[in-house]
Phi, psi and omega in degrees: 000317180297328178296321180294318180294321177299322179298317179297320178299315180299319179295321179295319180295332179272013179079017178080007182281147179284154177298146180289143176242168179296138179087357183259007184302318185267359183276155176290134182280129175299142181247348181235143175253115180242151174293156181300322179299317181293318180297316180296322179296317180292320178296322177295318177298319178299318180294320179296315178299322179295315179296318179296316180298316179295318179298315179296319181297316178296322180294320181288326182278344180294134180290127180242148179232157174220154179280127185216144176282119181255121180293130177256336177210107180262141184219164175229139181241136178225151175209137183207172180216157174224157180208163171204161185245128176268130186263150169286163177299132182204170182261002185263322186247121179286335182274157180277329183240145169250127183281184185293161176063038174244168171264128187245153176264127179296325182290329182266000181281124175273303174202165179250130178253123181241131178247130181243143181225142173211149180205141171231125180221148181203178180203160179163189182283347177265147173265101184260146175254130183243130175206173181182198179212163181210167176211151175236125184224156168264127181246128178248133179230143173238138181222160182230135184272120179233115180052049178062020177235131180283128175247128183288131177265316178204163172208127182223138183247139179237106182297138176253316183205143173228151181194174179253146173268118188297149180290142178214155180277104177082349182199152175195165180183178181207147171234132180213152183228139177229157176235134182225134178264135181303324183295337180295307181280340175296325177296324177293322175303315182297319178297317181294315182295325178294326181285321182271347178074030180198171182230081177288174177296135189252150174212135179230144178203156172270136180239118176255114185219163179172193181207155175249146171249126179247118185236138177213151182297131178082005181235148173290135178303142181242140181249133175237123181259159178211159174202145181223134187242139181227113183293148178240154178288156174239174188290349184279352185238128176282326176242146184209162171234155180254127177249140176238155180287165179296144178302145179279129175222099180239159176218159180191189182197149164272124186230168181222138179279122181228160174276115183251135180289132180263124179293150179300146179291134180292141176095342183274325178297315175302327178297316179296317179296323178297318178297319180295314180296321179297317181294319179295315179298318179295320180293315179296319178299313182294320185288319187260331187253003173231162179210162174289147177289147174279185187300316180293320180290327175300315180297316180296314180296324179296317180292320180293322176297322179296316180293327177297327181282317188248354189303328183290349182247014183235143175269119181268131181241138175249042185258018185083176183293130182287150174279131183291129179286167177281164179062044186267126177252132181265131182260159186284327182212167184290327180298323178295319179297317180292326178294317176297322179301319179291320181291320182272352181057042178234144183282153170269128182246159179209128175273131183242154178270189184295342178266001180082020181257148183292129177290130179067009182055033192245141177229131188242146172232110182264133179211067181068238181276344178257111183236149185230152183215145171229129177246132177292123183291153175290154180223150175290164182303313183296314180296321180298320178301314180295320182295328180301311180299317180296316181296320179297321178295317180296323183292339179263000000 
């Protein structure tokens, strides 16, 4: 037993390094002594990290696709209006026309001239044909106020002009102008009010509306609609202004669903590489810089694991090896000795050497003439390695 302890001391004095063997002159010297269980566990963890890293790297580098609508012919649609008022002969205005955004006199208004414009143009890998139709109408509406909310009483449309938007390759449009006299639609208001027997709140406006057809080979025809509104004066106002709706600005596309390659997500490939490098580094460190304990180190590690588990319930003595008392009974395990210690209210003692290890692997319980002892049994190197891992787990 003393020879084994001397061996442990020698190993400690040499920094825990294993004795040199033939062929090991050029190899890196291990600097840590780990139990076989711990080394195998770390190597297994290294292998798992390596497999996970490689799997992630292959998954990230694998070409992925997704279904996406790819525009083949992109287009923009616009519609707008302009207006001006033609005046009757008068002594107030030297000009014949009043341009937009003025205040106009209903009595001096001869007619209102409205110009409407619309265009659809596009480009792409498809050769599309664009055509359509349009109409300009006077729309009359009557409404009634109920709890501060307008309720429509009637709405009637009077067509002024209809036409076709000529076909064009990739683009088409139309410009048209109409003139309307207020007395014309005022007469329609009078007819409607006479028919319904009442005079609800009135509103009149010009409506320029229509649609485009976009056709291309191999594609379903697509329809794009538009409308532009221009308010007209009514008989209830001596002075009036003309409001028009916001210009129409729409866009769209003829598209086709295709499988599009998705680029790898940034930041994930470095994560996979980091796992691979970590696993390789951990494996190399464990393989080259750690080693299994030899027989003497197994015994030392085994004793230290034992003390970690029971040391808090033992009185440690540095008085050299104790003389064994008479009437000594040997117990099967340490738990039995500690149980007797509690019942007899006597401490368990242990003499330790300069390294803090129990001398003779022996623990004593003195109780007058009845004394008890437990000795840690010797173990083979292989068994000792396994016991170290078990003891370490139990101690935690």
